[in-house]
C-alpha positions, 0 to 999 in steps of 0.5 A, a space after each residue: 760432125 766434129 767435137 768442140 772442146 769445153 773446159 774441165 775442172 782440172 783445166 784439161 779438155 772435155 769434148 762436147 761431141 755432135 753439136 748441131 746433130 738433130 736428135 729425134 728424142 730428148 734423152 741419151 743413154 748407153 755410151 758404148 765404143 765398138 773398136 771393131 768398127 771404130 764407132 761410138 754408139 748410144 741410145 737416144 729416146 724419150 725417158 720413161 716412155 715404153 716405145 720410142 728410141 733410136 740407136 745413134 752411131 758416131 764415127 770420130 772424124 766422120 758422120 753421126 747417123 741414126 743407126 737403128 730407128 725404133 730400136 727402143 733400147 736404153 743401155 748398150 754394151 759390146 757382146 763377147 762376139 763384138 756386136 752391140 748388145 741392147 737392153 731394150 724396153 720396147 720388145 722387153 728383151 735383150 737384143 744383139 745387133 750385128 755391127 756390120 749388118 745391123 741385123 737384130 737377134 733376140 738374146 732373152 725375153 724371160 727369167 724365172 718364167 716371167 717376161 722382162 719389163 723394161 731391160 735398162 742398163 747392161 754389161 757383158 763380161 768376156 766370159 759371155 755372161 751378161 748382167 742387166 737391171 729390169 726396171 718398171 719405169 719404162 714399162 708403160 701400162 703393160 702388165 708386170 712381168 719379172 718386176 724390178 730385178 738384177 738379171 744374169 744371162 748365162 751363156 752356157 745354159 738356157 737358164 737365166 737366173 735373177 735376183 730381186 733388187 732390194 
């Protein structure tokens, strides 16, 4: 798939990528560039649904593909190890996907002794700390766990700390 340029307000060009790619769902989020594989990843899912969504991979000058079916993730980020992190509402977890093999690894599912509800957006610092928002919006009818919160995963300890969002 190629990108087609569209005008920007400052007379520059903005590329509208992936025209013609058939998405399985209606909402996209989590745009993330992974330099080690020269590809752009993002989530494609049904907004406010607790259990459907894919991770899409686009290689500039190459192809666009559903990279992981049914990952059920919102936000994506690059982990300190160079793999793809996902804030995944389906499994109520922060997941890490090997960028070469697609193998998933569960990083965390709880904070303060409570299950995550619907992890949403996240970012990983170079020191290994991962920060993310825990929301109720994509929880569906599942029991409430941690509730609305901002969460930090500390790579040096098994302790996960959270602070309730105001």
